[in-house]
N, C-alpha and C positions, 0 to 999 in steps of 0.2 A: 214187128219182131215177135216171134213165138217164144213165150216164156214157159217152156215145157221141159220135162226131163223124164227119162226112164232109166232105172237102176236095176241091174241083176246082181244078186249076191248068192254064191253057192259055197257052202262050207260042209264039213262033215256033220254039222248039227242042223243046218237050215238050208232051204232053197227058197229064195224070195225074188219076186218080180214086182216092182213098184213104179208107178207112173203118176206124175202130177201135171196139172195145168194151172199156173198161178192166176190166170185170168178166166177161170171157169165160173161155174154157178153153184159149186158145192155138191156136185154129183159124186156119189161114192159107189164103188164096186169092190167090196171087201170080202176076202175069203182066206181066213187063217184058222188054224185049229184051236185058237184061244177065243172063246166066246166073248169074254169081257173086253178083250182088246178089240174085237170087231165092233162092239158097241161104241167104244171110245173113238175109234177111227171114223166111224160114221158121224159122230158128233163133231170131230175135228173138221171133216170136209164141210159139213153143213154150216158151221160157224166161221170158218175161214174163207168160204166161197172158193176154195181150191178144189178142183176136180181131182179125185184120188182113186186110183185102182191099185189094189194089193192082192197078189196071189202068193200065199206062203205055206210052206210045209216045214215042220220042225220036230225035234225030238221031245214032244210033249209027254211021252211015256216016262221021261225023267222028271221034267217039270216045265213050266211055261217061260222060264227065264231066257233061254237062248232065242226063242222065237220073238218074244216081246222086245228084247234088247236089239236084235238084228233088224227088226222092222223099224225101230227108232233110228238105227244107223242109216238104213236105206232112205228114210224120209229126210234125214239131215243131208245126205249126199245129194238127193234130188233137189232140195231147196238151194243148196250151194250152186248146183249146175243151172237151175232154172232162172235164178236172178241175174246170171250173166255178168255184165260189166257194171250193173247196178245204176246205170245212168237214169236219172229221173225218178229213182225210187225213194220213197220217204225214209227208209232205213230203220227208223225207230217205231215201236208200237207198244201200247200198254192197255190193259183192261182190268178193271176191278168188277168182279161179277158175283152176284148172289146166286146161290143154289140152295133154295130153302133156308135152313138155319146156318148155312155155310157161306163165308165170304172169302173169295180168293182174289189176289192180285197177281197178274203175270205181266212182265215187262221184258222186251227183247231189243237187241241192237244187232242188225245184220251187217255190222261193220268189218267183219273179218277176223276179229280177235275172240278167243274163247274165254268165257267166264261162266261158271255154273253156280248159282246160289239157290239152295233149296231149304225153305223154312216151312215145311208141311209135315205134320205128324198125324199119323192115322191111329184112331183109337182101337182098331182091331187088326190082327195080322193078315186076315183074308177077307175078300169080298167074294162070297161063294167059294169056288176053288182057286181063285186068283190071289196070289200073294200081293198085298198092298205095296210092299217095297219095290215091286216091278214098275210102278208108276214113275218113281224116281229114276230107275234104270232106263226106262224108255226115253225120258226127256234128257237125261244125261247123254244118251246115244245121239239124239237129235242135235243137241247143242254142240258136241265135239265135232260132228261131221258137217254141220251147216256152218261152222266157224262163226258162232254168234255169242253174244251175251244173253243169258237167260236167267231171270229171277222169278221164283214162285214163292208166294207168301200166303199162308192160310191165316187170316186174321182171327177167325173162330170157326167152329164146326164140330159136330158131334157124330156124324154118320160117315163112315168110310166111303161108301158109294158116292155120296154127295160131294165129299172132298175130292175124290178122283175125277168125277165128272166136272166139277168146278175148275180144276186145273186144266183139263183138256179144252173146255169151252173158253176160258179166259185166255189160254195160250193161243188157241185158234184165232181169237179176235185180235190179239196183240200182233200175231204174224200177219193177219189180214191187213192191218194198218201199215206194218213195216214194208210189205212188198208192194203196196199201192204205188201207182205212178202219180206224182204231183205235176200237173201241167205247167205250173209256174216255174218249175225247176229246169224245164227243157232237157237238154242233154247233159247237164251238170250232175255231178254226184254230190251227195249231202255230206261234204267234208271240206274243210279249209285246205286240206292237203292236196285236193284235186283228184284223189283216187282213194278207193276203199276196197 
């Protein structure tokens, strides 16, 4: 079974084509007009082992908000499509990850219900030209469209770049766990309801 997805999104603000392969090797081909987002998506692919291709254009002459949020929406839609019926899938994942002086926990449930909990505060409003609040907007977009529970907690940290990077790496590793196939589970889903 191929666990892949391709999403195209066209609005008056952005044009995005995004493809994923859940059973990849973490290969990334990223081209957006937002340099910091490119860096974070590269990290996401590497640490999730999800092959990720993103081609995006957006109204960055205004700011980076629409492009960043819409790429998150597309990633969420792709995750929802690629997991299919979720048979054999672990479903849950979590990672507590150090990034220098920063410590981040990310936990996810791909069970089909949406909950978004964000306990990350950035000490500066920008990382270079990138608004730090857009890290939250990205993951909120992923969460709503993947239909998952997502919890991000910064236990401590002093550097905004490290905090953002920690969130992307920890979340990538949590999602990597959640989408993994458990051979002991066979064709069953990880729910007593029999469906998720």
